[in-house]
py3Dmol code that shows the C-alpha trace and the ligand (Angstrom):
import py3Dmol

protein = """\
ATOM      1  CA  UNK A   1       0.000   0.000   0.000  1.00  0.00           C
ATOM      2  CA  UNK A   2       1.458   3.359  -1.034  1.00  0.00           C
ATOM      3  CA  UNK A   3       0.099   6.309   0.912  1.00  0.00           C
ATOM      4  CA  UNK A   4      -1.404   9.190  -1.023  1.00  0.00           C
ATOM      5  CA  UNK A   5      -0.985  12.776   0.135  1.00  0.00           C
ATOM      6  CA  UNK A   6      -3.611  15.196  -1.172  1.00  0.00           C
ATOM      7  CA  UNK A   7      -1.946  18.585  -1.185  1.00  0.00           C
ATOM      8  CA  UNK A   8      -2.880  22.115  -2.207  1.00  0.00           C
ATOM      9  CA  UNK A   9      -2.028  22.985  -5.782  1.00  0.00           C
ATOM     10  CA  UNK A  10      -0.542  26.440  -6.344  1.00  0.00           C
ATOM     11  CA  UNK A  11      -3.009  29.295  -6.858  1.00  0.00           C
ATOM     12  CA  UNK A  12      -3.593  29.505 -10.593  1.00  0.00           C
ATOM     13  CA  UNK A  13      -1.199  26.618 -11.373  1.00  0.00           C
ATOM     14  CA  UNK A  14      -3.029  23.323 -10.753  1.00  0.00           C
ATOM     15  CA  UNK A  15       0.006  21.166 -11.667  1.00  0.00           C
ATOM     16  CA  UNK A  16       2.405  22.850  -9.239  1.00  0.00           C
ATOM     17  CA  UNK A  17       2.752  22.159  -5.518  1.00  0.00           C
ATOM     18  CA  UNK A  18       1.020  24.932  -3.587  1.00  0.00           C
ATOM     19  CA  UNK A  19       1.538  26.957  -0.476  1.00  0.00           C
ATOM     20  CA  UNK A  20      -0.393  25.258   2.355  1.00  0.00           C
ATOM     21  CA  UNK A  21       1.785  25.182   5.510  1.00  0.00           C
ATOM     22  CA  UNK A  22      -0.339  22.379   7.005  1.00  0.00           C
ATOM     23  CA  UNK A  23       0.173  20.249   3.909  1.00  0.00           C
ATOM     24  CA  UNK A  24       3.901  20.929   3.981  1.00  0.00           C
ATOM     25  CA  UNK A  25       4.025  19.803   7.595  1.00  0.00           C
ATOM     26  CA  UNK A  26       2.638  16.375   6.597  1.00  0.00           C
ATOM     27  CA  UNK A  27       4.805  16.284   3.490  1.00  0.00           C
ATOM     28  CA  UNK A  28       7.901  16.979   5.625  1.00  0.00           C
ATOM     29  CA  UNK A  29       6.901  14.216   8.043  1.00  0.00           C
ATOM     30  CA  UNK A  30       6.636  11.689   5.196  1.00  0.00           C
ATOM     31  CA  UNK A  31      10.033  12.790   3.862  1.00  0.00           C
ATOM     32  CA  UNK A  32      11.794  12.797   7.236  1.00  0.00           C
ATOM     33  CA  UNK A  33      10.424   9.338   8.045  1.00  0.00           C
ATOM     34  CA  UNK A  34      11.250   8.150   4.500  1.00  0.00           C
ATOM     35  CA  UNK A  35       7.744   6.767   4.029  1.00  0.00           C
ATOM     36  CA  UNK A  36       6.886   6.081   0.378  1.00  0.00           C
ATOM     37  CA  UNK A  37       3.938   8.169  -0.815  1.00  0.00           C
ATOM     38  CA  UNK A  38       2.346   9.589  -3.911  1.00  0.00           C
ATOM     39  CA  UNK A  39       1.543  13.264  -4.118  1.00  0.00           C
ATOM     40  CA  UNK A  40      -1.831  14.314  -5.528  1.00  0.00           C
ATOM     41  CA  UNK A  41      -2.605  17.970  -6.068  1.00  0.00           C
ATOM     42  CA  UNK A  42      -6.008  19.491  -5.362  1.00  0.00           C
ATOM     43  CA  UNK A  43      -7.104  22.793  -6.837  1.00  0.00           C
ATOM     44  CA  UNK A  44      -8.788  24.220  -3.725  1.00  0.00           C
ATOM     45  CA  UNK A  45     -10.604  26.876  -5.804  1.00  0.00           C
ATOM     46  CA  UNK A  46     -12.303  24.133  -7.815  1.00  0.00           C
ATOM     47  CA  UNK A  47     -12.388  20.967  -5.725  1.00  0.00           C
ATOM     48  CA  UNK A  48     -13.378  17.771  -7.505  1.00  0.00           C
ATOM     49  CA  UNK A  49     -16.727  16.319  -6.414  1.00  0.00           C
ATOM     50  CA  UNK A  50     -15.169  12.969  -5.421  1.00  0.00           C
ATOM     51  CA  UNK A  51     -12.771  14.834  -3.091  1.00  0.00           C
ATOM     52  CA  UNK A  52     -15.641  16.647  -1.354  1.00  0.00           C
ATOM     53  CA  UNK A  53     -17.507  13.366  -0.955  1.00  0.00           C
ATOM     54  CA  UNK A  54     -14.454  11.654   0.551  1.00  0.00           C
ATOM     55  CA  UNK A  55     -13.603  14.689   2.686  1.00  0.00           C
ATOM     56  CA  UNK A  56     -16.698  16.840   3.303  1.00  0.00           C
ATOM     57  CA  UNK A  57     -14.804  19.695   5.025  1.00  0.00           C
ATOM     58  CA  UNK A  58     -12.904  20.074   1.782  1.00  0.00           C
ATOM     59  CA  UNK A  59      -9.585  21.076   3.336  1.00  0.00           C
ATOM     60  CA  UNK A  60      -6.117  19.789   2.570  1.00  0.00           C
ATOM     61  CA  UNK A  61      -3.988  18.019   3.648  1.00  0.00           C
ATOM     62  CA  UNK A  62      -5.693  14.656   3.398  1.00  0.00           C
ATOM     63  CA  UNK A  63      -3.851  11.357   3.639  1.00  0.00           C
ATOM     64  CA  UNK A  64      -5.236   8.251   1.989  1.00  0.00           C
ATOM     65  CA  UNK A  65      -4.258   5.477   4.334  1.00  0.00           C
ATOM     66  CA  UNK A  66      -5.722   1.942   4.300  1.00  0.00           C
ATOM     67  CA  UNK A  67      -8.303   3.145   1.779  1.00  0.00           C
ATOM     68  CA  UNK A  68      -9.515   5.836   4.194  1.00  0.00           C
ATOM     69  CA  UNK A  69      -9.254   9.576   3.604  1.00  0.00           C
ATOM     70  CA  UNK A  70      -7.862  11.211   6.730  1.00  0.00           C
ATOM     71  CA  UNK A  71      -7.914  15.022   6.993  1.00  0.00           C
ATOM     72  CA  UNK A  72      -6.138  17.411   9.399  1.00  0.00           C
ATOM     73  CA  UNK A  73      -2.388  17.719   9.822  1.00  0.00           C
ATOM     74  CA  UNK A  74      -2.567  17.089  13.612  1.00  0.00           C
ATOM     75  CA  UNK A  75      -4.417  13.808  13.114  1.00  0.00           C
ATOM     76  CA  UNK A  76      -2.277  12.728  10.156  1.00  0.00           C
ATOM     77  CA  UNK A  77       1.077  13.424  11.802  1.00  0.00           C
ATOM     78  CA  UNK A  78      -0.017  11.567  14.931  1.00  0.00           C
ATOM     79  CA  UNK A  79      -1.115   8.596  12.834  1.00  0.00           C
ATOM     80  CA  UNK A  80       2.211   8.567  10.979  1.00  0.00           C
ATOM     81  CA  UNK A  81       4.077   8.619  14.285  1.00  0.00           C
ATOM     82  CA  UNK A  82       2.090   5.596  15.505  1.00  0.00           C
ATOM     83  CA  UNK A  83       2.363   3.576  12.298  1.00  0.00           C
ATOM     84  CA  UNK A  84       5.937   4.555  11.398  1.00  0.00           C
ATOM     85  CA  UNK A  85       7.699   5.113  14.741  1.00  0.00           C
ATOM     86  CA  UNK A  86      11.169   5.202  13.189  1.00  0.00           C
ATOM     87  CA  UNK A  87      12.736   7.739  13.370  1.00  0.00           C
ATOM     88  CA  UNK A  88      10.745   8.962  16.358  1.00  0.00           C
ATOM     89  CA  UNK A  89       9.618  12.570  15.907  1.00  0.00           C
ATOM     90  CA  UNK A  90       7.456  13.094  18.987  1.00  0.00           C
ATOM     91  CA  UNK A  91       8.795  15.984  21.093  1.00  0.00           C
ATOM     92  CA  UNK A  92       8.841  15.916  24.898  1.00  0.00           C
ATOM     93  CA  UNK A  93       5.332  17.026  25.966  1.00  0.00           C
ATOM     94  CA  UNK A  94       6.643  20.201  27.624  1.00  0.00           C
ATOM     95  CA  UNK A  95       8.014  21.370  24.236  1.00  0.00           C
ATOM     96  CA  UNK A  96       4.964  20.445  22.164  1.00  0.00           C
ATOM     97  CA  UNK A  97       3.575  23.973  21.957  1.00  0.00           C
ATOM     98  CA  UNK A  98       6.813  25.955  21.653  1.00  0.00           C
ATOM     99  CA  UNK A  99       6.364  28.631  18.989  1.00  0.00           C
ATOM    100  CA  UNK A 100       2.629  28.019  18.613  1.00  0.00           C
ATOM    101  CA  UNK A 101       1.751  31.719  19.026  1.00  0.00           C
ATOM    102  CA  UNK A 102       3.914  32.780  16.091  1.00  0.00           C
ATOM    103  CA  UNK A 103       1.558  31.889  13.231  1.00  0.00           C
ATOM    104  CA  UNK A 104      -1.583  33.620  14.618  1.00  0.00           C
ATOM    105  CA  UNK A 105       0.518  36.680  15.563  1.00  0.00           C
ATOM    106  CA  UNK A 106       2.079  36.744  12.084  1.00  0.00           C
ATOM    107  CA  UNK A 107      -1.374  36.650  10.477  1.00  0.00           C
ATOM    108  CA  UNK A 108      -2.686  39.526  12.640  1.00  0.00           C
ATOM    109  CA  UNK A 109       0.370  41.653  11.902  1.00  0.00           C
ATOM    110  CA  UNK A 110       0.254  40.856   8.194  1.00  0.00           C
ATOM    111  CA  UNK A 111      -3.366  42.008   7.974  1.00  0.00           C
ATOM    112  CA  UNK A 112      -2.903  45.043  10.193  1.00  0.00           C
ATOM    113  CA  UNK A 113      -3.056  48.460   8.584  1.00  0.00           C
ATOM    114  CA  UNK A 114      -2.455  50.387  11.819  1.00  0.00           C
ATOM    115  CA  UNK A 115       1.250  50.448  12.799  1.00  0.00           C
ATOM    116  CA  UNK A 116       0.361  51.363  16.393  1.00  0.00           C
ATOM    117  CA  UNK A 117      -2.155  48.578  17.076  1.00  0.00           C
ATOM    118  CA  UNK A 118       0.392  46.377  18.891  1.00  0.00           C
ATOM    119  CA  UNK A 119       0.317  43.481  16.407  1.00  0.00           C
ATOM    120  CA  UNK A 120       3.992  43.884  15.501  1.00  0.00           C
ATOM    121  CA  UNK A 121       4.917  43.836  19.195  1.00  0.00           C
ATOM    122  CA  UNK A 122       2.826  40.692  19.747  1.00  0.00           C
ATOM    123  CA  UNK A 123       4.748  38.977  16.964  1.00  0.00           C
ATOM    124  CA  UNK A 124       8.076  40.197  18.377  1.00  0.00           C
ATOM    125  CA  UNK A 125       7.080  38.824  21.806  1.00  0.00           C
ATOM    126  CA  UNK A 126       6.234  35.435  20.282  1.00  0.00           C
ATOM    127  CA  UNK A 127       9.574  35.393  18.430  1.00  0.00           C
ATOM    128  CA  UNK A 128      11.371  36.459  21.596  1.00  0.00           C
ATOM    129  CA  UNK A 129       9.939  33.468  23.467  1.00  0.00           C
ATOM    130  CA  UNK A 130      11.230  31.192  20.683  1.00  0.00           C
ATOM    131  CA  UNK A 131      14.637  32.931  20.792  1.00  0.00           C
ATOM    132  CA  UNK A 132      14.911  32.274  24.543  1.00  0.00           C
ATOM    133  CA  UNK A 133      13.879  28.645  24.116  1.00  0.00           C
ATOM    134  CA  UNK A 134      16.429  28.055  21.352  1.00  0.00           C
ATOM    135  CA  UNK A 135      19.203  29.752  23.370  1.00  0.00           C
ATOM    136  CA  UNK A 136      18.827  27.076  26.041  1.00  0.00           C
ATOM    137  CA  UNK A 137      17.634  24.058  24.091  1.00  0.00           C
ATOM    138  CA  UNK A 138      18.610  24.602  20.421  1.00  0.00           C
ATOM    139  CA  UNK A 139      19.577  24.331  17.679  1.00  0.00           C
ATOM    140  CA  UNK A 140      16.201  22.572  17.114  1.00  0.00           C
ATOM    141  CA  UNK A 141      13.333  22.825  19.580  1.00  0.00           C
ATOM    142  CA  UNK A 142      14.521  19.661  21.331  1.00  0.00           C
ATOM    143  CA  UNK A 143      18.276  19.943  20.797  1.00  0.00           C
ATOM    144  CA  UNK A 144      20.194  18.205  18.045  1.00  0.00           C
ATOM    145  CA  UNK A 145      17.416  16.075  16.589  1.00  0.00           C
ATOM    146  CA  UNK A 146      14.531  17.409  14.582  1.00  0.00           C
ATOM    147  CA  UNK A 147      11.048  16.670  15.957  1.00  0.00           C
ATOM    148  CA  UNK A 148       7.444  17.122  14.881  1.00  0.00           C
ATOM    149  CA  UNK A 149       7.348  20.619  16.464  1.00  0.00           C
ATOM    150  CA  UNK A 150      10.097  21.759  14.090  1.00  0.00           C
ATOM    151  CA  UNK A 151       8.231  20.236  11.139  1.00  0.00           C
ATOM    152  CA  UNK A 152       5.113  22.177  12.101  1.00  0.00           C
ATOM    153  CA  UNK A 153       6.961  25.463  12.669  1.00  0.00           C
ATOM    154  CA  UNK A 154       9.193  25.368   9.579  1.00  0.00           C
ATOM    155  CA  UNK A 155       6.478  26.038   6.944  1.00  0.00           C
ATOM    156  CA  UNK A 156       4.898  28.725   9.151  1.00  0.00           C
ATOM    157  CA  UNK A 157       8.205  30.554   9.568  1.00  0.00           C
ATOM    158  CA  UNK A 158       8.734  30.303   5.816  1.00  0.00           C
ATOM    159  CA  UNK A 159       5.336  31.899   5.156  1.00  0.00           C
ATOM    160  CA  UNK A 160       6.145  34.591   7.716  1.00  0.00           C
ATOM    161  CA  UNK A 161       9.463  35.405   6.062  1.00  0.00           C
ATOM    162  CA  UNK A 162       8.075  35.467   2.523  1.00  0.00           C
ATOM    163  CA  UNK A 163       4.753  37.218   3.171  1.00  0.00           C
ATOM    164  CA  UNK A 164       5.967  39.867   5.623  1.00  0.00           C
ATOM    165  CA  UNK A 165       8.989  40.551   3.421  1.00  0.00           C
ATOM    166  CA  UNK A 166       6.779  41.008   0.384  1.00  0.00           C
ATOM    167  CA  UNK A 167       3.734  42.797   1.773  1.00  0.00           C
ATOM    168  CA  UNK A 168       5.345  44.868   4.528  1.00  0.00           C
ATOM    169  CA  UNK A 169       9.055  44.965   3.727  1.00  0.00           C
ATOM    170  CA  UNK A 170       9.516  43.470   7.208  1.00  0.00           C
ATOM    171  CA  UNK A 171      12.083  40.917   8.323  1.00  0.00           C
ATOM    172  CA  UNK A 172      12.961  39.258  11.610  1.00  0.00           C
ATOM    173  CA  UNK A 173      15.251  41.661  13.497  1.00  0.00           C
ATOM    174  CA  UNK A 174      18.930  40.718  13.404  1.00  0.00           C
ATOM    175  CA  UNK A 175      19.253  40.358  17.175  1.00  0.00           C
ATOM    176  CA  UNK A 176      17.081  37.228  16.981  1.00  0.00           C
ATOM    177  CA  UNK A 177      20.204  35.294  16.069  1.00  0.00           C
ATOM    178  CA  UNK A 178      18.975  31.911  17.338  1.00  0.00           C
ATOM    179  CA  UNK A 179      15.658  32.191  15.484  1.00  0.00           C
ATOM    180  CA  UNK A 180      17.410  33.261  12.293  1.00  0.00           C
ATOM    181  CA  UNK A 181      19.905  30.370  12.512  1.00  0.00           C
ATOM    182  CA  UNK A 182      17.048  27.997  13.307  1.00  0.00           C
ATOM    183  CA  UNK A 183      15.244  29.091  10.145  1.00  0.00           C
ATOM    184  CA  UNK A 184      18.401  28.638   8.065  1.00  0.00           C
ATOM    185  CA  UNK A 185      18.850  25.158   9.505  1.00  0.00           C
ATOM    186  CA  UNK A 186      15.240  24.183   8.785  1.00  0.00           C
ATOM    187  CA  UNK A 187      15.081  25.695   5.308  1.00  0.00           C
ATOM    188  CA  UNK A 188      18.335  24.035   4.227  1.00  0.00           C
ATOM    189  CA  UNK A 189      17.120  20.500   4.967  1.00  0.00           C
ATOM    190  CA  UNK A 190      16.644  18.318   1.917  1.00  0.00           C
ATOM    191  CA  UNK A 191      13.084  17.559   3.035  1.00  0.00           C
ATOM    192  CA  UNK A 192      12.251  21.271   3.170  1.00  0.00           C
ATOM    193  CA  UNK A 193      13.762  22.022  -0.232  1.00  0.00           C
ATOM    194  CA  UNK A 194      11.723  19.181  -1.705  1.00  0.00           C
ATOM    195  CA  UNK A 195       8.377  20.140  -0.140  1.00  0.00           C
ATOM    196  CA  UNK A 196       8.351  23.949  -0.119  1.00  0.00           C
ATOM    197  CA  UNK A 197       6.131  26.092  -2.298  1.00  0.00           C
ATOM    198  CA  UNK A 198       7.816  28.647  -4.543  1.00  0.00           C
ATOM    199  CA  UNK A 199       7.883  32.153  -3.062  1.00  0.00           C
ATOM    200  CA  UNK A 200       5.610  33.556  -5.759  1.00  0.00           C
ATOM    201  CA  UNK A 201       2.980  30.969  -4.884  1.00  0.00           C
ATOM    202  CA  UNK A 202       3.217  31.804  -1.185  1.00  0.00           C
ATOM    203  CA  UNK A 203       2.656  35.457  -2.099  1.00  0.00           C
ATOM    204  CA  UNK A 204      -0.212  34.627  -4.467  1.00  0.00           C
ATOM    205  CA  UNK A 205      -1.750  32.464  -1.714  1.00  0.00           C
ATOM    206  CA  UNK A 206      -1.734  35.345   0.814  1.00  0.00           C
ATOM    207  CA  UNK A 207      -2.781  38.081  -1.618  1.00  0.00           C
ATOM    208  CA  UNK A 208      -6.563  37.443  -1.419  1.00  0.00           C
ATOM    209  CA  UNK A 209      -6.392  37.436   2.395  1.00  0.00           C
ATOM    210  CA  UNK A 210      -4.610  40.793   2.263  1.00  0.00           C
ATOM    211  CA  UNK A 211      -7.522  42.128   0.222  1.00  0.00           C
ATOM    212  CA  UNK A 212     -10.098  41.387   2.927  1.00  0.00           C
ATOM    213  CA  UNK A 213     -11.213  44.703   4.397  1.00  0.00           C
ATOM    214  CA  UNK A 214     -11.149  44.998   8.202  1.00  0.00           C
ATOM    215  CA  UNK A 215     -14.733  46.344   8.304  1.00  0.00           C
ATOM    216  CA  UNK A 216     -15.915  43.697   5.823  1.00  0.00           C
ATOM    217  CA  UNK A 217     -14.168  40.450   6.653  1.00  0.00           C
ATOM    218  CA  UNK A 218     -15.680  38.410   3.810  1.00  0.00           C
ATOM    219  CA  UNK A 219     -13.134  37.037   1.344  1.00  0.00           C
ATOM    220  CA  UNK A 220     -13.171  38.819  -1.985  1.00  0.00           C
ATOM    221  CA  UNK A 221     -14.392  37.135  -5.132  1.00  0.00           C
ATOM    222  CA  UNK A 222     -11.366  35.069  -6.073  1.00  0.00           C
ATOM    223  CA  UNK A 223     -10.873  34.229  -9.708  1.00  0.00           C
ATOM    224  CA  UNK A 224      -8.046  32.560 -11.521  1.00  0.00           C
ATOM    225  CA  UNK A 225      -4.881  34.602 -11.838  1.00  0.00           C
ATOM    226  CA  UNK A 226      -5.093  36.746 -14.900  1.00  0.00           C
ATOM    227  CA  UNK A 227      -2.075  38.993 -14.875  1.00  0.00           C
ATOM    228  CA  UNK A 228       1.502  39.321 -13.682  1.00  0.00           C
ATOM    229  CA  UNK A 229       2.684  42.533 -12.090  1.00  0.00           C
ATOM    230  CA  UNK A 230       6.000  43.049 -10.288  1.00  0.00           C
ATOM    231  CA  UNK A 231       6.539  39.335 -10.914  1.00  0.00           C
ATOM    232  CA  UNK A 232       3.475  38.471  -8.813  1.00  0.00           C
ATOM    233  CA  UNK A 233       0.414  36.610 -10.002  1.00  0.00           C
ATOM    234  CA  UNK A 234      -2.613  38.820  -9.551  1.00  0.00           C
ATOM    235  CA  UNK A 235      -5.984  37.464  -8.667  1.00  0.00           C
ATOM    236  CA  UNK A 236      -9.321  39.102  -8.104  1.00  0.00           C
ATOM    237  CA  UNK A 237     -10.922  42.196  -9.539  1.00  0.00           C
ATOM    238  CA  UNK A 238      -8.913  45.061 -10.959  1.00  0.00           C
ATOM    239  CA  UNK A 239     -10.120  47.601  -8.353  1.00  0.00           C
ATOM    240  CA  UNK A 240      -9.003  45.212  -5.620  1.00  0.00           C
ATOM    241  CA  UNK A 241      -5.537  45.015  -7.119  1.00  0.00           C
ATOM    242  CA  UNK A 242      -5.221  48.773  -6.846  1.00  0.00           C
ATOM    243  CA  UNK A 243      -6.335  48.578  -3.214  1.00  0.00           C
ATOM    244  CA  UNK A 244      -3.717  45.877  -2.637  1.00  0.00           C
ATOM    245  CA  UNK A 245      -0.965  47.842  -4.376  1.00  0.00           C
ATOM    246  CA  UNK A 246      -1.942  50.949  -2.411  1.00  0.00           C
ATOM    247  CA  UNK A 247      -1.172  48.979   0.719  1.00  0.00           C
ATOM    248  CA  UNK A 248       2.284  47.669  -0.125  1.00  0.00           C
TER     249      UNK A 248
END
"""
ligand_1 = """\
20
GSH
N -6.470 22.439 10.710
C -6.214 22.039 9.345
C -6.106 23.285 8.489
C -6.010 22.950 7.006
C -6.279 24.167 6.136
O -6.664 25.236 6.612
N -6.053 23.996 4.814
C -6.331 25.043 3.864
C -5.151 25.285 2.940
S -3.748 25.938 3.786
C -7.456 24.600 2.939
O -7.612 23.440 2.638
N -8.208 25.564 2.445
C -9.207 25.311 1.440
C -10.584 25.443 1.963
O -10.762 25.707 3.171
O -11.477 25.306 1.157
C -4.940 21.208 9.309
O -4.079 21.376 10.194
O -4.804 20.345 8.429
"""
view = py3Dmol.view(width=600, height=400)
view.addModel(protein, "pdb")
view.setStyle({"model": 0}, {"cartoon": {"style": "trace"}})
view.addModel(ligand_1, "xyz")
view.setStyle({"model": 1}, {"stick": {}})
view.zoomTo()
view.show()
């Protein structure tokens, strides 16, 4: 039985691996455990009917295991740990949630239009906690060996770096030396190189979320990418592009 990983296809490029950090977490786990698998891409803007029947919530990642479709990266990574215990990736329980505030803080800061609303500071505080942890326990979250916490954090830190760099011209301050080295270490792993989305797809994936107005939090009408500008795939209506460009 070869496992099948259903992963997000890139926005506007249905044959290219997309930018879902939860999918990459599972993908990294399969690679690090050297479990054979087949990758299947799902266009999340136009999900096939059979996929919605097998997985009514419609989200990726989904793992086909023993003829069952299993969604959710938490559930999948736990299953993989049980069925393929070698190499063990479970972290010590006290380290299981290290860094877990970073992704929600990154998202709030990315969407923020008010530089004094405290969202940047919240992100800096979350990064500071990771810096302190790594100072004592690094270079990975649990020392020398990579664990599942690292595999969950790596794609999120990658999205943070790419999206904040692109949309806000922001980067992790230089004094976070342990966090910056940690990111280098994670991003240079063979498994990461093999499973990461291209930067332009990460940017295209975040662009519609950047277009959501604070007072009107409904997602905009997303259509297939129709134009390139500044090397970025543009999606959505023309007036929304100008609103997006006005904000970068
Ligand atoms: N809690 C889920 C989150 C998965 C998730 O949000 N996936 C997104 C892509 S990054 C998705 O499938 N979005 C498409 C949709 O919601 O229709 C997990 O950890 O697997």
